[in-house]
C-alpha positions as CSV (number, residue, x, y, z in Angstrom):
1,X,64.3,83.7,119.4
2,X,63.7,86.8,117.4
3,X,64.6,87.3,113.9
4,X,67.4,89.9,114.6
5,X,68.8,87.6,117.4
6,X,68.8,84.7,115.0
7,X,70.3,86.7,112.3
8,X,73.0,87.9,114.5
9,X,74.1,84.6,115.7
10,X,74.0,83.0,112.4
11,X,75.7,85.7,110.7
12,X,78.6,85.7,113.4
13,X,79.2,81.9,112.9
14,X,78.8,82.2,109.0
15,X,81.4,85.2,108.9
16,X,83.8,83.4,111.4
17,X,83.7,80.1,109.5
18,X,84.0,81.6,105.9
19,X,86.9,83.8,107.0
20,X,88.8,81.0,108.6
21,X,88.3,78.6,105.6
22,X,89.5,81.4,103.1
23,X,92.8,81.3,104.9
24,X,93.4,78.0,102.9
25,X,92.7,79.6,99.6
26,X,94.7,82.9,99.7
27,X,97.5,83.9,101.9
28,X,100.3,82.4,104.0
29,X,98.9,78.9,104.2
30,X,98.4,78.3,100.5
31,X,101.6,80.1,99.6
32,X,103.6,77.9,102.0
33,X,101.7,74.7,100.9
34,X,102.8,75.6,97.2
35,X,106.4,76.0,98.4
36,X,106.2,72.8,100.1
37,X,105.0,71.1,96.7
38,X,108.4,72.7,95.2
39,X,106.5,75.4,93.3
40,X,108.9,78.3,92.6
41,X,108.4,81.7,94.0
42,X,107.6,83.1,90.6
43,X,104.8,80.5,90.1
44,X,103.6,81.3,93.6
45,X,103.2,84.9,92.6
46,X,101.4,83.9,89.3
47,X,99.1,81.6,91.4
48,X,98.0,84.7,93.7
49,X,97.7,86.9,90.9
50,X,95.6,84.6,88.6
51,X,93.1,84.0,91.5
52,X,92.8,87.7,92.2
53,X,92.1,88.0,88.5
54,X,89.6,85.6,88.4
55,X,87.8,87.1,91.4
56,X,87.9,90.7,89.9
57,X,86.5,89.3,86.5
58,X,83.7,87.4,88.1
59,X,82.5,90.5,90.4
60,X,82.6,92.6,87.3
61,X,80.6,90.3,85.2
62,X,78.0,89.7,88.0
63,X,77.7,93.1,89.7
64,X,74.0,93.0,89.4
65,X,73.5,89.4,90.2
66,X,71.9,90.2,93.6
67,X,69.4,92.6,92.1
68,X,66.8,89.8,91.1
69,X,66.2,88.6,94.5
70,X,67.0,85.4,96.3
71,X,69.9,87.1,98.1
72,X,70.4,84.5,100.9
73,X,70.1,81.4,98.7
74,X,72.6,82.9,96.3
75,X,75.1,83.5,99.0
76,X,74.7,79.9,100.1
77,X,75.1,78.6,96.5
78,X,78.4,80.7,96.3
79,X,79.9,79.3,99.5
80,X,78.9,75.6,99.4
81,X,80.7,74.8,96.1
82,X,83.7,76.7,97.2
83,X,83.8,74.4,100.4
84,X,83.5,71.2,98.4
85,X,86.3,72.4,96.0
86,X,88.7,72.2,99.1
87,X,88.5,68.6,99.0
88,X,90.1,68.7,95.6
89,X,93.5,69.6,97.2
90,X,93.6,66.3,99.1
91,X,95.4,64.4,96.4
92,X,98.2,67.0,96.5
93,X,98.8,66.1,100.1
94,X,99.2,62.4,99.6
95,X,102.1,60.6,98.1
96,X,105.2,62.1,96.4
97,X,106.0,64.0,93.3
98,X,102.4,65.0,92.7
99,X,102.4,68.8,92.2
100,X,100.7,69.8,89.0
101,X,100.6,73.6,89.0
102,X,98.0,73.8,86.2
103,X,95.6,71.6,88.3
104,X,96.2,73.6,91.4
105,X,95.7,76.8,89.6
106,X,92.4,75.6,87.9
107,X,90.9,74.4,91.3
108,X,92.0,78.0,92.8
109,X,90.4,79.8,89.8
110,X,87.0,78.0,90.2
111,X,87.0,78.7,93.8
112,X,87.8,82.5,93.1
113,X,84.9,82.5,90.7
114,X,82.5,81.3,93.6
115,X,84.2,83.7,96.0
116,X,83.5,86.8,93.5
117,X,79.9,85.7,93.6
118,X,79.8,85.6,97.3
119,X,81.5,89.1,97.5
120,X,78.6,90.6,95.5
121,X,76.2,89.1,98.0
122,X,78.1,89.7,101.2
123,X,78.0,93.6,101.2
124,X,74.3,93.6,100.4
125,X,73.2,91.0,103.1
126,X,73.6,93.4,106.2
127,X,71.1,95.9,104.8
128,X,68.5,93.1,105.4
129,X,69.5,91.3,108.7
130,X,70.6,94.0,111.1
131,X,70.9,97.5,112.1
132,X,73.6,99.7,110.5
133,X,75.0,100.8,113.9
134,X,75.4,97.1,115.0
135,X,77.4,96.0,111.8
136,X,80.8,96.9,113.2
137,X,80.4,95.2,116.4
138,X,79.0,92.0,114.9
139,X,81.7,91.6,112.3
140,X,84.2,92.3,114.9
141,X,82.9,89.6,117.1
142,X,83.0,87.3,114.2
143,X,86.6,88.4,113.6
144,X,87.4,87.3,117.2
145,X,85.6,83.9,116.8
146,X,87.5,83.3,113.6
147,X,90.8,84.3,115.1
148,X,90.3,82.0,118.0
149,X,89.5,79.0,115.9
150,X,92.7,80.1,113.5
151,X,94.9,80.4,116.6
152,X,94.0,76.9,117.6
153,X,94.4,75.3,114.0
154,X,97.8,77.4,113.5
155,X,99.1,76.2,116.8
156,X,98.5,72.5,115.8
157,X,99.9,73.0,112.6
158,X,103.2,74.4,114.2
159,X,103.3,71.6,116.4
160,X,102.6,68.9,113.7
161,X,105.0,70.5,111.4
162,X,107.8,69.3,113.7
163,X,106.7,65.7,113.1
164,X,105.1,65.5,109.6
165,X,105.5,67.1,106.2
166,X,103.5,70.3,105.6
167,X,101.6,69.1,102.8
168,X,100.5,66.1,104.9
169,X,99.3,68.4,107.5
170,X,97.5,70.6,104.9
171,X,95.3,67.6,104.1
172,X,93.4,68.1,107.7
173,X,93.4,71.9,107.1
174,X,91.7,71.7,103.6
175,X,89.1,69.2,105.2
176,X,88.4,71.5,108.1
177,X,88.0,74.4,105.7
178,X,85.7,72.4,103.5
179,X,83.4,71.7,106.4
180,X,83.5,75.2,107.7
181,X,82.6,76.9,104.3
182,X,79.8,74.5,103.7
183,X,78.4,75.3,107.2
184,X,78.8,78.9,106.5
185,X,76.9,78.6,103.1
186,X,73.9,76.6,104.9
187,X,73.6,79.2,107.6
188,X,72.8,81.8,104.9
189,X,69.5,80.1,104.0
190,X,68.3,80.7,107.5
191,X,68.5,84.3,107.6
192,X,65.1,86.3,108.2
193,X,65.0,89.7,106.5
194,X,64.1,92.6,108.7
195,X,62.8,94.8,105.9
196,X,60.2,94.0,103.1
197,X,62.5,92.9,100.1
198,X,59.6,92.9,97.7
199,X,59.0,96.6,98.3
200,X,62.6,97.3,97.6
201,X,62.6,95.2,94.5
202,X,59.2,96.7,93.2
203,X,60.4,100.3,94.1
204,X,63.8,99.9,92.5
205,X,64.3,100.6,88.8
206,X,65.2,97.2,87.4
207,X,67.5,98.8,85.0
208,X,69.8,101.0,87.1
209,X,72.4,102.6,85.0
210,X,76.0,102.2,86.0
211,X,76.2,106.0,85.7
212,X,74.0,106.2,88.8
213,X,76.4,104.1,90.8
214,X,79.6,105.8,89.3
215,X,78.1,109.3,89.9
216,X,77.3,108.6,93.6
217,X,79.4,111.0,95.8
218,X,81.0,108.2,97.8
219,X,82.0,106.4,94.7
220,X,83.6,109.4,93.1
221,X,85.5,110.4,96.4
222,X,86.4,106.9,97.3
223,X,87.5,105.6,93.8
224,X,91.3,106.3,94.4
225,X,91.3,105.3,98.1
226,X,89.7,102.1,97.1
227,X,92.2,101.1,94.6
228,X,95.1,102.2,96.6
229,X,93.7,100.2,99.6
230,X,93.5,97.3,97.4
231,X,97.2,97.6,96.5
232,X,98.3,97.7,100.1
233,X,96.1,94.6,100.7
234,X,97.8,92.8,98.1
235,X,101.3,93.5,99.3
236,X,100.3,92.0,102.7
237,X,98.8,88.8,101.0
238,X,102.3,88.1,99.4
239,X,104.4,88.8,102.5
240,X,105.0,85.0,103.1
241,X,106.6,84.9,99.5
242,X,108.5,88.0,100.2
243,X,109.9,86.3,103.5
244,X,111.1,83.4,101.4
245,X,112.8,85.8,98.8
246,X,114.4,87.7,101.7
247,X,115.9,84.3,102.9
248,X,113.6,83.1,105.8
249,X,112.5,79.5,105.7
250,X,109.0,77.6,106.3
251,X,109.5,77.8,110.1
252,X,109.0,81.6,109.7
253,X,106.0,81.5,107.4
254,X,104.5,78.8,109.5
255,X,104.9,81.3,112.6
256,X,103.2,83.9,110.4
257,X,100.0,82.1,110.5
258,X,99.9,82.2,114.2
259,X,101.1,85.8,114.4
260,X,98.5,86.9,111.8
261,X,95.8,85.2,113.8
262,X,96.8,87.0,117.1
263,X,97.0,90.3,115.2
264,X,93.5,89.7,113.8
265,X,92.2,88.9,117.3
266,X,93.6,92.1,118.6
267,X,92.3,94.1,115.8
268,X,88.9,92.7,116.0
269,X,88.7,93.1,119.8
270,X,90.0,96.7,119.7
271,X,87.6,97.7,116.9
272,X,84.6,96.0,118.5
273,X,85.3,97.9,121.8
274,X,85.8,101.3,120.0
275,X,83.3,100.8,117.0
276,X,80.6,102.8,118.9
277,X,83.0,105.5,120.3
278,X,85.3,106.3,117.5
279,X,84.2,107.0,113.9
280,X,85.0,104.4,111.4
281,X,87.0,106.9,109.2
282,X,89.2,107.7,112.1
283,X,89.9,104.0,112.6
284,X,90.7,103.6,108.9
285,X,93.3,106.3,109.2
286,X,94.9,104.8,112.3
287,X,95.1,101.3,110.7
288,X,96.9,102.9,107.7
289,X,99.5,104.6,109.7
290,X,100.7,101.2,110.9
291,X,102.1,100.5,107.3
292,X,104.7,103.2,108.0
293,X,106.8,100.2,109.6
294,X,106.9,98.1,106.7
295,X,110.6,98.8,105.7
296,X,111.7,97.4,109.2
297,X,110.6,93.9,107.7
298,X,113.8,94.1,105.6
299,X,115.9,93.7,108.8
300,X,117.4,90.2,108.7
301,X,116.0,89.2,112.0
302,X,112.9,86.9,112.1
303,X,111.7,88.2,115.4
304,X,111.7,91.9,114.0
305,X,109.9,90.5,110.8
306,X,107.2,88.9,112.6
307,X,106.7,91.7,115.1
308,X,106.3,94.2,112.4
309,X,104.0,91.7,110.3
310,X,101.8,91.6,113.5
311,X,101.5,95.3,113.8
312,X,100.8,95.8,110.1
313,X,98.3,92.9,110.1
314,X,96.5,94.6,113.2
315,X,96.3,97.8,111.4
316,X,95.0,96.2,108.2
317,X,92.4,94.4,110.4
318,X,91.2,97.6,111.9
319,X,90.9,99.0,108.3
320,X,89.1,96.0,106.9
321,X,86.6,95.9,109.7
322,X,85.8,99.7,109.7
323,X,85.3,100.1,105.9
324,X,82.0,98.1,105.5
325,X,80.1,99.8,108.4
326,X,81.3,103.1,107.2
327,X,79.9,102.6,103.7
328,X,76.7,101.0,105.1
329,X,75.9,104.5,106.2
330,X,76.6,106.2,102.8
331,X,75.5,103.9,100.1
332,X,71.6,103.5,99.4
333,X,70.5,99.8,99.7
334,X,68.9,100.4,96.2
335,X,72.3,100.5,94.5
336,X,74.3,98.6,97.2
337,X,74.7,95.5,95.2
338,X,76.2,97.1,92.1
339,X,78.0,99.7,94.2
340,X,79.9,97.3,96.5
341,X,80.5,95.0,93.4
342,X,82.3,97.8,91.7
343,X,83.9,99.0,94.8
344,X,85.4,95.5,95.4
345,X,86.4,95.5,91.7
346,X,88.4,98.6,92.4
347,X,89.8,97.1,95.5
348,X,90.7,93.7,94.0
349,X,92.1,95.4,91.0
350,X,94.6,97.3,93.3
351,X,95.3,93.8,94.9
352,X,96.0,92.2,91.5
353,X,98.2,95.1,90.6
354,X,100.2,94.6,93.7
355,X,100.6,90.9,93.3
356,X,101.5,91.4,89.6
357,X,104.3,93.9,90.4
358,X,105.5,92.1,93.5
359,X,107.4,89.6,91.5
360,X,109.4,92.2,89.5
361,X,109.9,95.0,92.2
362,X,112.5,94.6,94.9
363,X,110.9,94.4,98.4
364,X,112.1,97.9,99.4
365,X,110.4,99.4,96.2
366,X,107.1,97.4,96.8
367,X,107.2,98.5,100.4
368,X,107.6,102.2,99.5
369,X,104.8,102.1,97.0
370,X,102.6,100.5,99.6
371,X,103.2,102.9,102.2
372,X,102.4,105.9,99.9
373,X,99.1,104.3,98.7
374,X,97.9,103.1,102.1
375,X,98.4,106.7,103.5
376,X,96.7,108.3,100.6
377,X,93.8,105.7,101.1
378,X,93.4,106.3,104.7
379,X,93.4,110.2,104.2
380,X,90.9,109.8,101.6
381,X,88.4,107.9,103.8
382,X,89.2,110.2,106.7
383,X,88.1,113.5,104.4
384,X,84.9,111.8,103.1
385,X,82.5,112.3,105.9
386,X,79.6,109.7,106.4
387,X,76.0,110.9,106.9
388,X,76.0,109.7,110.6
């Protein structure tokens, strides 16, 4: 097996397993789990916000972490502990009355720290393991695989929820997430670099100033779009809590997991088929336009709510998978580690703002701001042209 084929296979599996596992850390599954433990909506928002803050802080403090070599091993070391920590949630799934919010928060924060370290790695690794033109297709295939796995798991959760308490079902979800994340981390060790990493390290100024990163045209032009995209992303991550606030019950948020998976599967498939035919920036704008439907989620009908949720998640998936290959073409590998770290600081900072204000804004106000910000973001990416 050639190095590039090995990298592609291992990368697809690793990305798919990591993406699936992370569903138990952030998003609908965790929010519903907290609600099942009788954690209030306010504390649920706080949990999401604090985890985002820990993630942003970690990226901020470790933006140059990958510049000293050992990239693949560092990626593994950031994912394996994250997987082990999923097992720490098991006591909350057993017995009654054990729902220490402080302990739940502590576990989540530590996982978010490792997730932040992984973020610094994951946007630099593609420069070394495959060609830029293949990046979009590879990640979309990984997304399809992740969606298929998640669809099976979410269907199982929906069936089991009729006969067992939600927190008991999550015991198995956390164990599976742990195994998936640890496996994803181990696979990183077996990547084979297609370019000479030593030459890059020796030719690179070891003391790259942040001014070089901040003054890069793509950073300047996409600063606001990255923040606004993060805000819209944050709104989507708390839609399960919004559903509770609107008046829907756990049956709807449980269905949201399956709907999210189907939407992700469709988004990955569509982007994968079109990635070499349509420019990434056009895909980003298209995905942004789906957010115009957000106000329809306020209609007191669960089928309308879930349908709009599916369309918006489909659009967000298109955006999420189009941005990395787009930036791979405009950001030099020499500054890619710090560049993407700071880009994700902007993105996650926007997410943090959204999850913070979501607890005080009415759903309609939150949706209005989200629509405006996502449209500005989509137009911003569309107007900045990549080299290729």
